[in-house]
TORKOL-4160 file (C-alpha; in steps of 0.2 Angstrom, whole numbers, padded with zeros to 4 digits, m for minus):
444
<pt num="1" X="m0103" Y="0056" Z="m0014"/>
<pt num="2" X="m0105" Y="0049" Z="m0031"/>
<pt num="3" X="m0094" Y="0034" Z="m0035"/>
<pt num="4" X="m0090" Y="0028" Z="m0053"/>
<pt num="5" X="m0092" Y="0009" Z="m0056"/>
<pt num="6" X="m0076" Y="m0001" Z="m0053"/>
<pt num="7" X="m0072" Y="m0019" Z="m0055"/>
<pt num="8" X="m0071" Y="m0030" Z="m0039"/>
<pt num="9" X="m0069" Y="m0047" Z="m0046"/>
<pt num="10" X="m0051" Y="m0049" Z="m0042"/>
<pt num="11" X="m0054" Y="m0044" Z="m0024"/>
<pt num="12" X="m0069" Y="m0054" Z="m0022"/>
<pt num="13" X="m0060" Y="m0070" Z="m0028"/>
<pt num="14" X="m0045" Y="m0066" Z="m0017"/>
<pt num="15" X="m0057" Y="m0064" Z="m0002"/>
<pt num="16" X="m0065" Y="m0081" Z="m0005"/>
<pt num="17" X="m0047" Y="m0089" Z="m0004"/>
<pt num="18" X="m0042" Y="m0078" Z="0010"/>
<pt num="19" X="m0057" Y="m0083" Z="0021"/>
<pt num="20" X="m0055" Y="m0101" Z="0017"/>
<pt num="21" X="m0036" Y="m0102" Z="0019"/>
<pt num="22" X="m0031" Y="m0088" Z="0031"/>
<pt num="23" X="m0045" Y="m0080" Z="0040"/>
<pt num="24" X="m0054" Y="m0096" Z="0046"/>
<pt num="25" X="m0041" Y="m0096" Z="0060"/>
<pt num="26" X="m0047" Y="m0079" Z="0068"/>
<pt num="27" X="m0060" Y="m0076" Z="0081"/>
<pt num="28" X="m0079" Y="m0074" Z="0076"/>
<pt num="29" X="m0079" Y="m0055" Z="0079"/>
<pt num="30" X="m0065" Y="m0053" Z="0067"/>
<pt num="31" X="m0074" Y="m0064" Z="0054"/>
<pt num="32" X="m0089" Y="m0053" Z="0055"/>
<pt num="33" X="m0079" Y="m0037" Z="0054"/>
<pt num="34" X="m0071" Y="m0043" Z="0038"/>
<pt num="35" X="m0088" Y="m0048" Z="0030"/>
<pt num="36" X="m0095" Y="m0030" Z="0034"/>
<pt num="37" X="m0080" Y="m0022" Z="0027"/>
<pt num="38" X="m0080" Y="m0032" Z="0011"/>
<pt num="39" X="m0099" Y="m0028" Z="0009"/>
<pt num="40" X="m0095" Y="m0010" Z="0011"/>
<pt num="41" X="m0081" Y="m0010" Z="m0001"/>
<pt num="42" X="m0092" Y="m0018" Z="m0014"/>
<pt num="43" X="m0106" Y="m0006" Z="m0011"/>
<pt num="44" X="m0096" Y="0011" Z="m0011"/>
<pt num="45" X="m0082" Y="0006" Z="m0024"/>
<pt num="46" X="m0066" Y="0015" Z="m0027"/>
<pt num="47" X="m0068" Y="0034" Z="m0027"/>
<pt num="48" X="m0065" Y="0037" Z="m0045"/>
<pt num="49" X="m0078" Y="0051" Z="m0047"/>
<pt num="50" X="m0070" Y="0068" Z="m0049"/>
<pt num="51" X="m0085" Y="0078" Z="m0046"/>
<pt num="52" X="m0093" Y="0079" Z="m0029"/>
<pt num="53" X="m0078" Y="0070" Z="m0021"/>
<pt num="54" X="m0068" Y="0083" Z="m0012"/>
<pt num="55" X="m0056" Y="0072" Z="m0003"/>
<pt num="56" X="m0050" Y="0065" Z="m0020"/>
<pt num="57" X="m0052" Y="0080" Z="m0031"/>
<pt num="58" X="m0034" Y="0082" Z="m0036"/>
<pt num="59" X="m0029" Y="0064" Z="m0037"/>
<pt num="60" X="m0035" Y="0052" Z="m0050"/>
<pt num="61" X="m0035" Y="0034" Z="m0044"/>
<pt num="62" X="m0041" Y="0026" Z="m0060"/>
<pt num="63" X="m0024" Y="0017" Z="m0062"/>
<pt num="64" X="m0027" Y="0008" Z="m0045"/>
<pt num="65" X="m0046" Y="0005" Z="m0048"/>
<pt num="66" X="m0043" Y="m0002" Z="m0066"/>
<pt num="67" X="m0028" Y="m0012" Z="m0061"/>
<pt num="68" X="m0028" Y="m0031" Z="m0057"/>
<pt num="69" X="m0018" Y="m0034" Z="m0041"/>
<pt num="70" X="m0018" Y="m0051" Z="m0033"/>
<pt num="71" X="m0016" Y="m0056" Z="m0015"/>
<pt num="72" X="0001" Y="m0066" Z="m0014"/>
<pt num="73" X="m0005" Y="m0077" Z="0001"/>
<pt num="74" X="0014" Y="m0080" Z="0005"/>
<pt num="75" X="0027" Y="m0069" Z="0013"/>
<pt num="76" X="0040" Y="m0070" Z="m0001"/>
<pt num="77" X="0059" Y="m0068" Z="0002"/>
<pt num="78" X="0070" Y="m0053" Z="0006"/>
<pt num="79" X="0088" Y="m0053" Z="0009"/>
<pt num="80" X="0092" Y="m0047" Z="0026"/>
<pt num="81" X="0108" Y="m0039" Z="0021"/>
<pt num="82" X="0100" Y="m0029" Z="0007"/>
<pt num="83" X="0086" Y="m0024" Z="0019"/>
<pt num="84" X="0097" Y="m0016" Z="0031"/>
<pt num="85" X="0107" Y="m0007" Z="0018"/>
<pt num="86" X="0092" Y="m0001" Z="0008"/>
<pt num="87" X="0081" Y="0007" Z="0022"/>
<pt num="88" X="0084" Y="0017" Z="0038"/>
<pt num="89" X="0092" Y="0005" Z="0050"/>
<pt num="90" X="0100" Y="0003" Z="0066"/>
<pt num="91" X="0104" Y="m0013" Z="0075"/>
<pt num="92" X="0100" Y="m0004" Z="0091"/>
<pt num="93" X="0082" Y="m0003" Z="0087"/>
<pt num="94" X="0069" Y="m0016" Z="0090"/>
<pt num="95" X="0060" Y="m0021" Z="0074"/>
<pt num="96" X="0046" Y="m0031" Z="0067"/>
<pt num="97" X="0048" Y="m0035" Z="0049"/>
<pt num="98" X="0034" Y="m0040" Z="0037"/>
<pt num="99" X="0036" Y="m0046" Z="0019"/>
<pt num="100" X="0020" Y="m0044" Z="0008"/>
<pt num="101" X="0010" Y="m0040" Z="0023"/>
<pt num="102" X="0015" Y="m0056" Z="0033"/>
<pt num="103" X="0027" Y="m0057" Z="0048"/>
<pt num="104" X="0045" Y="m0063" Z="0046"/>
<pt num="105" X="0051" Y="m0069" Z="0062"/>
<pt num="106" X="0068" Y="m0072" Z="0055"/>
<pt num="107" X="0071" Y="m0053" Z="0051"/>
<pt num="108" X="0063" Y="m0047" Z="0067"/>
<pt num="109" X="0070" Y="m0043" Z="0085"/>
<pt num="110" X="0060" Y="m0035" Z="0099"/>
<pt num="111" X="0066" Y="m0028" Z="0115"/>
<pt num="112" X="0058" Y="m0026" Z="0132"/>
<pt num="113" X="0045" Y="m0014" Z="0139"/>
<pt num="114" X="0030" Y="m0017" Z="0128"/>
<pt num="115" X="0020" Y="m0031" Z="0120"/>
<pt num="116" X="0026" Y="m0029" Z="0101"/>
<pt num="117" X="0021" Y="m0044" Z="0090"/>
<pt num="118" X="0013" Y="m0050" Z="0075"/>
<pt num="119" X="m0005" Y="m0045" Z="0074"/>
<pt num="120" X="m0009" Y="m0062" Z="0067"/>
<pt num="121" X="m0002" Y="m0070" Z="0083"/>
<pt num="122" X="m0012" Y="m0057" Z="0094"/>
<pt num="123" X="m0028" Y="m0061" Z="0084"/>
<pt num="124" X="m0026" Y="m0080" Z="0087"/>
<pt num="125" X="m0024" Y="m0076" Z="0106"/>
<pt num="126" X="m0040" Y="m0065" Z="0105"/>
<pt num="127" X="m0032" Y="m0053" Z="0117"/>
<pt num="128" X="m0040" Y="m0037" Z="0124"/>
<pt num="129" X="m0030" Y="m0024" Z="0115"/>
<pt num="130" X="m0035" Y="m0031" Z="0098"/>
<pt num="131" X="m0053" Y="m0035" Z="0102"/>
<pt num="132" X="m0056" Y="m0018" Z="0110"/>
<pt num="133" X="m0047" Y="m0006" Z="0098"/>
<pt num="134" X="m0045" Y="m0014" Z="0081"/>
<pt num="135" X="m0056" Y="m0005" Z="0068"/>
<pt num="136" X="m0063" Y="0007" Z="0081"/>
<pt num="137" X="m0054" Y="0023" Z="0074"/>
<pt num="138" X="m0054" Y="0020" Z="0056"/>
<pt num="139" X="m0071" Y="0021" Z="0047"/>
<pt num="140" X="m0076" Y="0009" Z="0033"/>
<pt num="141" X="m0092" Y="0018" Z="0029"/>
<pt num="142" X="m0086" Y="0030" Z="0016"/>
<pt num="143" X="m0068" Y="0025" Z="0013"/>
<pt num="144" X="m0065" Y="0010" Z="0000"/>
<pt num="145" X="m0047" Y="0009" Z="0005"/>
<pt num="146" X="m0050" Y="0007" Z="0023"/>
<pt num="147" X="m0064" Y="m0005" Z="0020"/>
<pt num="148" X="m0053" Y="m0016" Z="0008"/>
<pt num="149" X="m0039" Y="m0016" Z="0021"/>
<pt num="150" X="m0051" Y="m0021" Z="0034"/>
<pt num="151" X="m0059" Y="m0035" Z="0024"/>
<pt num="152" X="m0041" Y="m0043" Z="0022"/>
<pt num="153" X="m0035" Y="m0039" Z="0040"/>
<pt num="154" X="m0024" Y="m0053" Z="0046"/>
<pt num="155" X="m0007" Y="m0048" Z="0049"/>
<pt num="156" X="0003" Y="m0033" Z="0054"/>
<pt num="157" X="0009" Y="m0026" Z="0070"/>
<pt num="158" X="0001" Y="m0025" Z="0087"/>
<pt num="159" X="0011" Y="m0013" Z="0099"/>
<pt num="160" X="0004" Y="m0012" Z="0117"/>
<pt num="161" X="0013" Y="m0001" Z="0129"/>
<pt num="162" X="0006" Y="m0004" Z="0147"/>
<pt num="163" X="0003" Y="0010" Z="0160"/>
<pt num="164" X="0018" Y="0020" Z="0164"/>
<pt num="165" X="0028" Y="0009" Z="0153"/>
<pt num="166" X="0041" Y="0012" Z="0139"/>
<pt num="167" X="0050" Y="0003" Z="0126"/>
<pt num="168" X="0069" Y="0002" Z="0130"/>
<pt num="169" X="0073" Y="0008" Z="0112"/>
<pt num="170" X="0064" Y="0014" Z="0096"/>
<pt num="171" X="0053" Y="0001" Z="0088"/>
<pt num="172" X="0055" Y="0000" Z="0069"/>
<pt num="173" X="0040" Y="m0008" Z="0059"/>
<pt num="174" X="0046" Y="m0013" Z="0042"/>
<pt num="175" X="0033" Y="m0017" Z="0028"/>
<pt num="176" X="0042" Y="m0023" Z="0013"/>
<pt num="177" X="0034" Y="m0028" Z="m0004"/>
<pt num="178" X="0044" Y="m0042" Z="m0013"/>
<pt num="179" X="0038" Y="m0039" Z="m0030"/>
<pt num="180" X="0035" Y="m0055" Z="m0040"/>
<pt num="181" X="0026" Y="m0061" Z="m0055"/>
<pt num="182" X="0012" Y="m0050" Z="m0059"/>
<pt num="183" X="0005" Y="m0035" Z="m0049"/>
<pt num="184" X="0002" Y="m0039" Z="m0031"/>
<pt num="185" X="m0007" Y="m0030" Z="m0017"/>
<pt num="186" X="m0003" Y="m0031" Z="0002"/>
<pt num="187" X="m0014" Y="m0025" Z="0017"/>
<pt num="188" X="m0002" Y="m0020" Z="0031"/>
<pt num="189" X="m0012" Y="m0016" Z="0047"/>
<pt num="190" X="m0004" Y="m0008" Z="0063"/>
<pt num="191" X="m0012" Y="m0006" Z="0079"/>
<pt num="192" X="m0003" Y="0004" Z="0093"/>
<pt num="193" X="m0011" Y="0006" Z="0110"/>
<pt num="194" X="m0001" Y="0017" Z="0122"/>
<pt num="195" X="m0009" Y="0016" Z="0140"/>
<pt num="196" X="m0009" Y="0031" Z="0152"/>
<pt num="197" X="0008" Y="0039" Z="0155"/>
<pt num="198" X="0018" Y="0028" Z="0143"/>
<pt num="199" X="0031" Y="0033" Z="0131"/>
<pt num="200" X="0035" Y="0026" Z="0113"/>
<pt num="201" X="0046" Y="0030" Z="0099"/>
<pt num="202" X="0039" Y="0021" Z="0083"/>
<pt num="203" X="0047" Y="0021" Z="0065"/>
<pt num="204" X="0035" Y="0014" Z="0052"/>
<pt num="205" X="0044" Y="0011" Z="0035"/>
<pt num="206" X="0036" Y="0005" Z="0019"/>
<pt num="207" X="0048" Y="m0001" Z="0005"/>
<pt num="208" X="0048" Y="m0011" Z="m0011"/>
<pt num="209" X="0061" Y="m0023" Z="m0018"/>
<pt num="210" X="0061" Y="m0030" Z="m0035"/>
<pt num="211" X="0053" Y="m0025" Z="m0052"/>
<pt num="212" X="0035" Y="m0024" Z="m0056"/>
<pt num="213" X="0020" Y="m0013" Z="m0051"/>
<pt num="214" X="0012" Y="m0016" Z="m0034"/>
<pt num="215" X="m0001" Y="m0009" Z="m0023"/>
<pt num="216" X="0000" Y="m0006" Z="m0004"/>
<pt num="217" X="m0016" Y="m0002" Z="0005"/>
<pt num="218" X="m0010" Y="0001" Z="0023"/>
<pt num="219" X="m0020" Y="0006" Z="0039"/>
<pt num="220" X="m0013" Y="0012" Z="0056"/>
<pt num="221" X="m0023" Y="0015" Z="0072"/>
<pt num="222" X="m0014" Y="0024" Z="0086"/>
<pt num="223" X="m0022" Y="0026" Z="0103"/>
<pt num="224" X="m0014" Y="0037" Z="0117"/>
<pt num="225" X="m0021" Y="0036" Z="0135"/>
<pt num="226" X="m0020" Y="0050" Z="0147"/>
<pt num="227" X="m0003" Y="0058" Z="0148"/>
<pt num="228" X="0005" Y="0046" Z="0135"/>
<pt num="229" X="0018" Y="0052" Z="0123"/>
<pt num="230" X="0021" Y="0044" Z="0106"/>
<pt num="231" X="0034" Y="0050" Z="0094"/>
<pt num="232" X="0030" Y="0043" Z="0077"/>
<pt num="233" X="0040" Y="0043" Z="0061"/>
<pt num="234" X="0033" Y="0037" Z="0044"/>
<pt num="235" X="0045" Y="0033" Z="0030"/>
<pt num="236" X="0038" Y="0030" Z="0012"/>
<pt num="237" X="0051" Y="0022" Z="0001"/>
<pt num="238" X="0040" Y="0013" Z="m0012"/>
<pt num="239" X="0046" Y="0009" Z="m0029"/>
<pt num="240" X="0044" Y="0022" Z="m0043"/>
<pt num="241" X="0030" Y="0012" Z="m0051"/>
<pt num="242" X="0021" Y="0008" Z="m0035"/>
<pt num="243" X="0004" Y="0013" Z="m0028"/>
<pt num="244" X="0003" Y="0017" Z="m0010"/>
<pt num="245" X="m0013" Y="0022" Z="0000"/>
<pt num="246" X="m0009" Y="0025" Z="0019"/>
<pt num="247" X="m0022" Y="0029" Z="0031"/>
<pt num="248" X="m0017" Y="0034" Z="0049"/>
<pt num="249" X="m0030" Y="0037" Z="0063"/>
<pt num="250" X="m0024" Y="0044" Z="0080"/>
<pt num="251" X="m0035" Y="0046" Z="0095"/>
<pt num="252" X="m0028" Y="0057" Z="0110"/>
<pt num="253" X="m0034" Y="0057" Z="0128"/>
<pt num="254" X="m0031" Y="0070" Z="0141"/>
<pt num="255" X="m0014" Y="0078" Z="0142"/>
<pt num="256" X="m0007" Y="0066" Z="0129"/>
<pt num="257" X="0006" Y="0071" Z="0115"/>
<pt num="258" X="0008" Y="0064" Z="0098"/>
<pt num="259" X="0023" Y="0070" Z="0087"/>
<pt num="260" X="0023" Y="0064" Z="0069"/>
<pt num="261" X="0036" Y="0066" Z="0055"/>
<pt num="262" X="0033" Y="0060" Z="0038"/>
<pt num="263" X="0046" Y="0057" Z="0025"/>
<pt num="264" X="0039" Y="0052" Z="0008"/>
<pt num="265" X="0049" Y="0048" Z="m0008"/>
<pt num="266" X="0038" Y="0049" Z="m0023"/>
<pt num="267" X="0030" Y="0034" Z="m0032"/>
<pt num="268" X="0017" Y="0033" Z="m0046"/>
<pt num="269" X="0003" Y="0037" Z="m0034"/>
<pt num="270" X="0006" Y="0040" Z="m0015"/>
<pt num="271" X="m0007" Y="0045" Z="m0003"/>
<pt num="272" X="m0005" Y="0050" Z="0016"/>
<pt num="273" X="m0022" Y="0051" Z="0024"/>
<pt num="274" X="m0020" Y="0056" Z="0042"/>
<pt num="275" X="m0033" Y="0061" Z="0055"/>
<pt num="276" X="m0028" Y="0066" Z="0073"/>
<pt num="277" X="m0043" Y="0068" Z="0085"/>
<pt num="278" X="m0039" Y="0078" Z="0101"/>
<pt num="279" X="m0053" Y="0071" Z="0111"/>
<pt num="280" X="m0048" Y="0077" Z="0129"/>
<pt num="281" X="m0042" Y="0094" Z="0137"/>
<pt num="282" X="m0023" Y="0096" Z="0136"/>
<pt num="283" X="m0020" Y="0084" Z="0122"/>
<pt num="284" X="m0009" Y="0090" Z="0108"/>
<pt num="285" X="m0001" Y="0085" Z="0091"/>
<pt num="286" X="0014" Y="0091" Z="0081"/>
<pt num="287" X="0014" Y="0085" Z="0063"/>
<pt num="288" X="0028" Y="0088" Z="0051"/>
<pt num="289" X="0031" Y="0081" Z="0034"/>
<pt num="290" X="0044" Y="0082" Z="0019"/>
<pt num="291" X="0039" Y="0075" Z="0002"/>
<pt num="292" X="0050" Y="0074" Z="m0014"/>
<pt num="293" X="0044" Y="0070" Z="m0031"/>
<pt num="294" X="0051" Y="0069" Z="m0049"/>
<pt num="295" X="0046" Y="0063" Z="m0066"/>
<pt num="296" X="0028" Y="0060" Z="m0067"/>
<pt num="297" X="0026" Y="0055" Z="m0048"/>
<pt num="298" X="0010" Y="0060" Z="m0038"/>
<pt num="299" X="0009" Y="0062" Z="m0019"/>
<pt num="300" X="m0006" Y="0067" Z="m0010"/>
<pt num="301" X="m0006" Y="0073" Z="0008"/>
<pt num="302" X="m0023" Y="0073" Z="0016"/>
<pt num="303" X="m0021" Y="0079" Z="0034"/>
<pt num="304" X="m0035" Y="0083" Z="0046"/>
<pt num="305" X="m0034" Y="0088" Z="0064"/>
<pt num="306" X="m0050" Y="0087" Z="0075"/>
<pt num="307" X="m0051" Y="0098" Z="0091"/>
<pt num="308" X="m0066" Y="0091" Z="0099"/>
<pt num="309" X="m0062" Y="0097" Z="0117"/>
<pt num="310" X="m0056" Y="0113" Z="0125"/>
<pt num="311" X="m0038" Y="0118" Z="0128"/>
<pt num="312" X="m0030" Y="0108" Z="0114"/>
<pt num="313" X="m0015" Y="0112" Z="0103"/>
<pt num="314" X="m0010" Y="0107" Z="0086"/>
<pt num="315" X="0004" Y="0112" Z="0074"/>
<pt num="316" X="0005" Y="0106" Z="0056"/>
<pt num="317" X="0020" Y="0110" Z="0045"/>
<pt num="318" X="0023" Y="0101" Z="0028"/>
<pt num="319" X="0036" Y="0105" Z="0015"/>
<pt num="320" X="0037" Y="0098" Z="m0003"/>
<pt num="321" X="0051" Y="0098" Z="m0016"/>
<pt num="322" X="0045" Y="0095" Z="m0034"/>
<pt num="323" X="0054" Y="0092" Z="m0050"/>
<pt num="324" X="0050" Y="0085" Z="m0067"/>
<pt num="325" X="0031" Y="0084" Z="m0072"/>
<pt num="326" X="0027" Y="0078" Z="m0054"/>
<pt num="327" X="0011" Y="0083" Z="m0045"/>
<pt num="328" X="0009" Y="0086" Z="m0026"/>
<pt num="329" X="m0007" Y="0089" Z="m0016"/>
<pt num="330" X="m0009" Y="0096" Z="0001"/>
<pt num="331" X="m0027" Y="0096" Z="0008"/>
<pt num="332" X="m0036" Y="0093" Z="0024"/>
<pt num="333" X="m0045" Y="0103" Z="0038"/>
<pt num="334" X="m0042" Y="0109" Z="0056"/>
<pt num="335" X="m0059" Y="0107" Z="0064"/>
<pt num="336" X="m0063" Y="0116" Z="0080"/>
<pt num="337" X="m0079" Y="0109" Z="0087"/>
<pt num="338" X="m0093" Y="0118" Z="0097"/>
<pt num="339" X="m0086" Y="0120" Z="0115"/>
<pt num="340" X="m0068" Y="0118" Z="0110"/>
<pt num="341" X="m0063" Y="0134" Z="0117"/>
<pt num="342" X="m0045" Y="0139" Z="0119"/>
<pt num="343" X="m0040" Y="0128" Z="0105"/>
<pt num="344" X="m0023" Y="0133" Z="0097"/>
<pt num="345" X="m0020" Y="0127" Z="0080"/>
<pt num="346" X="m0008" Y="0132" Z="0065"/>
<pt num="347" X="m0008" Y="0124" Z="0048"/>
<pt num="348" X="0006" Y="0127" Z="0035"/>
<pt num="349" X="0012" Y="0120" Z="0019"/>
<pt num="350" X="0027" Y="0126" Z="0009"/>
<pt num="351" X="0033" Y="0119" Z="m0008"/>
<pt num="352" X="0048" Y="0122" Z="m0018"/>
<pt num="353" X="0046" Y="0119" Z="m0037"/>
<pt num="354" X="0062" Y="0114" Z="m0047"/>
<pt num="355" X="0053" Y="0113" Z="m0064"/>
<pt num="356" X="0041" Y="0124" Z="m0073"/>
<pt num="357" X="0031" Y="0109" Z="m0077"/>
<pt num="358" X="0029" Y="0103" Z="m0058"/>
<pt num="359" X="0012" Y="0107" Z="m0050"/>
<pt num="360" X="0006" Y="0108" Z="m0033"/>
<pt num="361" X="m0012" Y="0110" Z="m0027"/>
<pt num="362" X="m0012" Y="0116" Z="m0009"/>
<pt num="363" X="m0028" Y="0119" Z="0001"/>
<pt num="364" X="m0026" Y="0121" Z="0019"/>
<pt num="365" X="m0042" Y="0126" Z="0028"/>
<pt num="366" X="m0050" Y="0129" Z="0045"/>
<pt num="367" X="m0068" Y="0125" Z="0051"/>
<pt num="368" X="m0071" Y="0134" Z="0068"/>
<pt num="369" X="m0087" Y="0132" Z="0078"/>
<pt num="370" X="m0081" Y="0139" Z="0094"/>
<pt num="371" X="m0076" Y="0156" Z="0101"/>
<pt num="372" X="m0060" Y="0161" Z="0110"/>
<pt num="373" X="m0048" Y="0151" Z="0099"/>
<pt num="374" X="m0031" Y="0155" Z="0091"/>
<pt num="375" X="m0030" Y="0147" Z="0073"/>
<pt num="376" X="m0021" Y="0151" Z="0057"/>
<pt num="377" X="m0016" Y="0143" Z="0041"/>
<pt num="378" X="m0005" Y="0147" Z="0026"/>
<pt num="379" X="0002" Y="0139" Z="0010"/>
<pt num="380" X="0016" Y="0145" Z="m0002"/>
<pt num="381" X="0024" Y="0138" Z="m0018"/>
<pt num="382" X="0040" Y="0145" Z="m0026"/>
<pt num="383" X="0057" Y="0142" Z="m0034"/>
<pt num="384" X="0074" Y="0144" Z="m0027"/>
<pt num="385" X="0077" Y="0162" Z="m0023"/>
<pt num="386" X="0089" Y="0171" Z="m0036"/>
<pt num="387" X="0098" Y="0182" Z="m0023"/>
<pt num="388" X="0102" Y="0167" Z="m0012"/>
<pt num="389" X="0108" Y="0157" Z="m0027"/>
<pt num="390" X="0119" Y="0172" Z="m0032"/>
<pt num="391" X="0126" Y="0174" Z="m0015"/>
<pt num="392" X="0132" Y="0156" Z="m0014"/>
<pt num="393" X="0139" Y="0157" Z="m0032"/>
<pt num="394" X="0149" Y="0172" Z="m0027"/>
<pt num="395" X="0157" Y="0160" Z="m0013"/>
<pt num="396" X="0164" Y="0149" Z="m0027"/>
<pt num="397" X="0150" Y="0136" Z="m0028"/>
<pt num="398" X="0145" Y="0130" Z="m0045"/>
<pt num="399" X="0127" Y="0131" Z="m0050"/>
<pt num="400" X="0122" Y="0113" Z="m0046"/>
<pt num="401" X="0131" Y="0112" Z="m0029"/>
<pt num="402" X="0123" Y="0129" Z="m0024"/>
<pt num="403" X="0106" Y="0123" Z="m0029"/>
<pt num="404" X="0108" Y="0107" Z="m0019"/>
<pt num="405" X="0114" Y="0116" Z="m0003"/>
<pt num="406" X="0099" Y="0128" Z="m0004"/>
<pt num="407" X="0087" Y="0114" Z="m0007"/>
<pt num="408" X="0094" Y="0104" Z="0008"/>
<pt num="409" X="0092" Y="0120" Z="0018"/>
<pt num="410" X="0074" Y="0120" Z="0014"/>
<pt num="411" X="0072" Y="0102" Z="0019"/>
<pt num="412" X="0082" Y="0104" Z="0035"/>
<pt num="413" X="0067" Y="0113" Z="0044"/>
<pt num="414" X="0059" Y="0096" Z="0045"/>
<pt num="415" X="0073" Y="0084" Z="0045"/>
<pt num="416" X="0082" Y="0093" Z="0060"/>
<pt num="417" X="0067" Y="0090" Z="0071"/>
<pt num="418" X="0070" Y="0071" Z="0069"/>
<pt num="419" X="0076" Y="0066" Z="0087"/>
<pt num="420" X="0082" Y="0048" Z="0083"/>
<pt num="421" X="0100" Y="0052" Z="0076"/>
<pt num="422" X="0102" Y="0036" Z="0065"/>
<pt num="423" X="0086" Y="0040" Z="0057"/>
<pt num="424" X="0090" Y="0058" Z="0054"/>
<pt num="425" X="0106" Y="0054" Z="0046"/>
<pt num="426" X="0098" Y="0041" Z="0035"/>
<pt num="427" X="0084" Y="0053" Z="0030"/>
<pt num="428" X="0097" Y="0067" Z="0026"/>
<pt num="429" X="0106" Y="0055" Z="0014"/>
<pt num="430" X="0089" Y="0049" Z="0006"/>
<pt num="431" X="0085" Y="0067" Z="0003"/>
<pt num="432" X="0101" Y="0070" Z="m0006"/>
<pt num="433" X="0099" Y="0054" Z="m0016"/>
<pt num="434" X="0080" Y="0058" Z="m0020"/>
<pt num="435" X="0082" Y="0076" Z="m0026"/>
<pt num="436" X="0073" Y="0078" Z="m0042"/>
<pt num="437" X="0081" Y="0084" Z="m0058"/>
<pt num="438" X="0086" Y="0102" Z="m0057"/>
<pt num="439" X="0081" Y="0114" Z="m0070"/>
<pt num="440" X="0093" Y="0129" Z="m0070"/>
<pt num="441" X="0082" Y="0139" Z="m0082"/>
<pt num="442" X="0071" Y="0143" Z="m0067"/>
<pt num="443" X="0084" Y="0154" Z="m0059"/>
<pt num="444" X="0095" Y="0167" Z="m0066"/>
């Protein structure tokens, strides 16, 4: 894959300071991992080339590659009251809060049933979960963003649920950027290890406070042991001018189940890169997503599911609501590897366009190398149906109210599946508040 030249001076300078002031406190194996990752990032560069670069074909990341983002080296300050009124929140949830990628003990509160703590703390202790699993499931070989995050890996969340264990309540991981003077970059890192027959409900929220452009380069690795069940929610609430590249890698063992729901409010460039590997018979994943864009925002969902073993199941169902001149991308592949017989997979993406200038590029695909499988995919894009709008207006609703009800009905197929009630109610309110500008000319 051809990569265009990019400037790395800012990142190299930050890395020198990072190694000297922060990373020196980590174990030697981690120091070596960081060094390899930085060397690989310097070698491959950002994926700015548009030709021969299928993974980034519809997303221009030049604004990130050409930007100058500085590592803040300090957590910054966030008002706790503002925090819990601005993002999905419940006092009944356990939580780990990170500001500019660094743990805030004052804002965090963890329940019982699992080892949930700052990754920096875990790395200082050099415990088994981090040593065994960190960096194992995300590759740095051909992904500049994964390599850059790994080069600066220091803090974030480590969640370890022991065999047959479960957390007593949902765990909320909150990553906040406190924008300050000049564009900044943070590198949140999350490692989740759910041992055999354990259960976990995890909410991962990314948000920004304050004015100014910033860049979030996030990596999450989730490992499910035999029979484990993980319910994962990812909420993107970055500021309108922010850049967010989020990479999630999920590894599933025998009879494990991973359920994921994405809620993404648009930002300048937002990328959701998810790969679930069904690596043992009986494993299954169910992936849902809802994304909303307006203005000139851009969101890119690159979702892949890899059926490597027989008798595996996957469902992928994403929906987008686009307004203004915004642009959405849905891509990725369901792979069925040789020998993965009895694989059952379905992939679907639906989009609602509220402006004649909004654009969506949807390209679901299947690569099947085994017989005796059940697989399918589909994609649609359209406007609000005239007959449905007419019906609601005959019931006395004005045009805008009717449109809002129909749009929320479209979104409800995803939101109604959210099993954590406070989160579902919060996302429903966020959907209403985030609805792009309506363009009545699209309907009669």
